[in-house]
C-alpha positions in Angstrom: 94.8 142.7 83.7 92.3 140.1 84.7 92.7 136.3 84.0 90.7 136.3 80.7 92.7 139.2 79.2 96.0 137.5 80.3 95.0 134.2 78.6 93.9 136.0 75.4 97.3 137.8 75.3 99.1 134.5 75.7 97.0 132.9 73.0 98.1 135.7 70.5 101.8 134.8 70.6 101.4 131.1 71.3 99.3 130.6 68.1 101.6 132.8 66.0 102.9 130.6 63.2 105.9 132.9 62.5 108.4 132.0 65.3 110.7 134.8 64.0 108.1 137.4 64.7 108.8 139.7 67.6 105.3 138.9 69.0 106.3 135.3 69.4 109.9 136.0 70.7 108.6 138.5 73.3 106.1 135.9 74.4 108.8 133.3 74.8 110.8 135.7 76.9 107.8 136.5 79.0 107.3 132.8 79.7 111.0 132.3 80.6 110.9 135.2 82.9 107.8 133.7 84.6 109.2 130.1 84.7 112.6 130.9 86.1 111.8 134.1 88.0 113.7 134.1 91.3 114.7 130.5 91.1 118.4 131.5 90.9 118.1 133.4 94.2 116.5 130.5 96.0 118.7 127.7 94.6 122.2 126.6 95.5 123.1 125.8 91.9 124.1 128.3 89.3 121.5 130.1 87.1 122.7 128.3 84.0 122.2 124.9 85.6 118.6 125.4 86.8 116.1 123.2 84.9 112.3 123.3 84.6 109.9 121.4 82.4 110.2 122.4 78.7 106.7 123.1 77.1 107.8 122.8 73.4 105.9 120.6 71.1 108.5 117.9 71.3 109.1 117.8 75.1 105.5 118.7 76.2 106.6 119.4 79.8 108.0 115.8 80.2 111.7 116.9 80.0 113.5 119.3 82.3 115.9 121.7 80.6 117.8 124.9 81.2 116.7 128.4 80.3 118.8 128.6 77.1 117.8 125.1 76.0 114.1 125.9 76.4 114.5 129.2 74.5 116.0 127.3 71.6 113.4 124.5 71.7 110.5 127.0 71.7 111.9 128.8 68.6 112.7 125.5 66.8 109.7 123.4 67.8 107.1 125.9 68.9 105.1 125.8 72.2 102.3 123.4 73.0 99.4 125.7 72.2 97.0 124.2 74.7 99.5 125.1 77.5 97.9 128.5 78.3 97.8 128.1 82.0 101.4 127.4 83.1 100.6 125.0 85.9 103.8 123.0 85.5 105.8 126.2 86.3 103.9 127.3 89.4 100.9 129.2 88.1 97.5 128.6 89.7 99.2 126.4 92.3 96.9 125.4 95.1 97.9 126.3 98.7 100.2 123.9 100.4 98.5 121.6 102.8 99.9 119.9 105.9 102.6 117.5 104.8 101.6 113.9 104.8 103.7 110.8 105.0 105.3 110.0 101.7 104.2 106.7 100.0 107.9 105.9 99.6 108.5 105.0 103.2 106.1 102.1 102.8 104.2 103.3 105.9 101.8 100.5 106.8 99.4 102.7 108.7 98.8 104.8 105.6 98.1 101.7 103.5 95.7 100.4 106.1 94.0 103.7 106.2 93.5 103.5 102.4 92.1 100.0 102.6 89.7 101.1 105.4 88.6 104.1 103.4 88.1 101.9 100.3 85.9 99.3 102.1 84.0 101.3 104.7 83.6 100.9 108.4 80.6 98.6 108.3 82.5 96.0 106.3 84.8 95.2 109.3 84.0 93.6 112.6 82.9 95.6 115.6 86.4 95.7 117.1 87.9 97.4 114.1 84.9 99.6 113.7 85.3 100.8 117.3 89.1 101.4 117.0 88.7 103.5 113.8 85.7 105.4 115.1 87.7 106.7 118.1 90.8 107.7 116.2 92.1 111.2 116.0 91.9 113.3 112.8 95.7 113.4 112.5 96.1 109.6 112.2 96.2 106.4 114.2 96.5 106.1 118.0 99.7 104.9 119.5 98.5 101.3 119.4 98.6 100.1 115.8 95.3 99.0 114.4 95.5 95.5 113.1 93.4 95.0 109.9 93.5 91.3 109.5 91.0 89.9 107.1 88.2 89.8 109.7 85.0 91.1 108.2 81.4 90.8 109.2 79.9 87.4 108.8 77.3 88.6 106.3 80.1 89.8 104.0 82.3 86.8 104.0 82.5 85.0 100.6 81.3 88.1 98.8 83.1 89.7 95.9 83.9 92.7 98.1 85.3 90.4 100.8 87.6 88.6 98.3 88.9 92.0 97.0 89.5 93.2 100.5 91.3 90.0 101.5 93.6 90.4 98.5 94.4 94.0 99.3 95.3 93.3 102.9 97.5 90.4 101.9 99.3 92.7 99.4 99.6 95.3 102.2 101.4 92.8 104.4 103.4 90.9 101.8 106.9 92.2 100.8 107.9 92.4 97.1 110.7 90.0 97.7 112.1 88.2 100.8 114.1 90.5 103.0 112.6 93.8 101.8 112.0 96.1 104.8 110.9 99.4 103.3 108.0 98.4 101.1 105.0 96.1 101.0 103.9 94.8 97.6 101.0 97.3 97.6 103.1 100.3 98.7 105.7 99.5 96.1 103.0 99.6 93.3 101.6 102.8 94.7 105.0 104.4 94.6 105.5 103.3 91.0 102.2 104.9 90.0 103.2 108.1 91.9 106.4 108.2 89.8 104.5 107.4 86.6 102.1 110.3 87.2 104.6 112.9 88.4 107.2 112.2 85.7 104.8 111.5 82.8 105.8 107.9 82.3 104.0 106.1 79.5 102.2 102.8 79.9 104.8 101.2 77.7 107.7 102.5 79.9 105.8 101.3 82.9 105.5 97.8 81.4 109.2 97.8 80.6 110.1 98.8 84.1 108.0 95.9 85.6 109.7 93.5 83.2 113.1 94.7 84.3 112.2 94.4 88.0 111.2 90.8 87.4 114.8 90.1 86.1 116.6 92.3 88.7 114.9 91.4 91.9 115.8 88.3 93.9 114.2 85.0 93.2 110.8 84.8 94.6 109.9 88.4 94.0 106.2 89.1 93.6 105.5 92.1 91.4 102.8 92.5 88.7 103.8 91.4 85.2 102.3 94.4 83.4 100.6 97.8 83.7 97.1 96.3 83.7 97.8 93.9 86.6 99.2 96.8 88.6 96.3 99.1 87.6 93.8 96.5 88.9 95.4 96.8 92.4 95.0 100.6 92.2 91.4 100.3 91.1 90.5 97.9 93.9 92.0 100.5 96.3 89.4 103.0 95.2 91.6 105.1 93.0 89.5 104.7 89.8 88.3 107.8 88.1 86.1 109.0 85.3 87.7 110.6 82.2 86.1 113.8 81.0 87.3 115.7 77.9 88.4 119.3 78.6 88.9 122.3 76.3 92.5 122.5 75.2 92.7 126.0 76.8 91.1 124.8 80.0 88.0 127.0 79.5 85.4 124.3 80.2 84.8 120.5 80.3 82.6 118.6 77.8 80.3 117.0 80.4 76.6 116.4 81.2 74.6 118.9 79.0 77.9 119.9 77.3 79.1 116.4 76.5 78.0 116.5 72.8 79.3 120.0 72.0 81.8 120.1 69.1 83.5 123.3 70.3 84.2 125.3 73.4 81.5 127.9 74.3 84.2 130.3 75.5 87.1 130.3 73.1 85.4 128.5 70.1 88.2 125.9 69.9 86.9 122.6 68.4 86.7 119.5 70.6 89.5 117.0 69.8 87.9 113.6 70.2 91.0 111.8 68.8 93.5 113.3 71.1 91.6 115.1 73.9 92.8 116.9 76.9 91.5 114.8 79.8 90.2 115.8 83.2 90.3 112.9 85.7 87.3 113.0 88.0 87.3 111.2 91.3 83.7 110.7 92.4 82.7 112.1 95.8 79.6 110.1 96.4 81.2 106.6 97.1 83.4 108.2 99.8 80.3 109.9 101.4 78.4 106.6 101.2 81.1 104.8 103.0 81.1 107.4 105.8 77.4 106.6 106.4 77.9 102.8 106.4 78.9 102.8 110.1 76.5 104.0 112.8 79.4 105.9 114.5 80.7 107.8 111.5 77.1 108.3 110.3 76.2 110.0 113.6 79.3 112.2 113.3 78.3 113.2 109.8 74.9 114.3 111.1 76.2 115.9 114.3 76.0 119.5 113.2 72.3 119.1 112.4 71.1 116.8 115.2 73.4 117.1 118.2 75.0 120.5 118.1 73.8 122.9 120.7 73.2 126.4 119.3 73.8 129.6 121.2 71.6 132.5 120.0 73.5 135.4 118.4 76.8 133.5 118.8 78.8 131.9 115.9 80.1 128.6 117.4 80.1 126.5 114.2 80.2 127.1 110.4 76.6 125.9 110.3 75.7 129.2 112.2 76.9 131.2 109.3 74.7 132.8 106.6 76.5 130.9 103.8 75.8 127.5 105.4 72.1 128.3 106.0 71.7 129.7 102.5 73.2 126.5 101.0 70.8 124.4 103.1 67.8 126.4 101.9 68.9 126.2 98.3 69.8 122.5 98.3 67.2 121.1 100.7 67.5 117.5 99.5 71.3 117.5 100.1 70.8 119.2 103.5 68.5 116.4 104.6 
């Protein structure tokens, strides 16, 4: 059974209004079998205690529950009909990449790397440009790079310089006197990570910040509300563009399809009032920043200008037919 047939089969029982119907009950059991699978064999806790996100209309994958609890909820509340691809339960999961340092350890090198990526090599002085240009792909050299607010003379006083200065101060400043594990910036990043992973609402985020103001020692410096914290994240380059997506994940309403009123694949109508949102992080600004420094720009062009080819030998992906075909088809991009 291919992917489209599988999704159609799921839609049949998920859109069934009679939750006593055997079609719906069998579908629920199919989901539970998939969601829990071999978890009991790979877990130290008992099968009855294992919990996964509940996709009923009331929980909407924001609350973890046991197998029996989810079964009862799905019969009582129904399943979220747009949840056709069970991504919260391990389906269509991308391959695991090399583990990176967790934001929770307040690693200052990671924060500096983010600020550097946000502002671009050419924005800093030649000393910093040289240090970052020679670093290894896996991270910093043994000698820690010091990103003090020293930018090129032409950039000083600009809006970008003020933003950069604020970010670097937040990266060095602790949330309160005596805190050793977090900087002000890494603390906010960790809070946003929790917000995204656990489905925290903006209101709950605000309430947490208010509580921190009361709980933390005198002199603590944390944002007062969600919008102040979000401004820090936006300055770091984590802003994104919201694009409406089909409730069944068939397509996105973007560019030439932006004004369509229903999905071209499943005929489901667009929900402008409560849309499913895809968050798009633009690639162009990151590429532009890589070309801002003469060193990183030459590295970006290396495969086309400096690489030595060996006839009939595949020494680089650019020697492959796929790369050459792409260059021929998209000549302006290849240039």
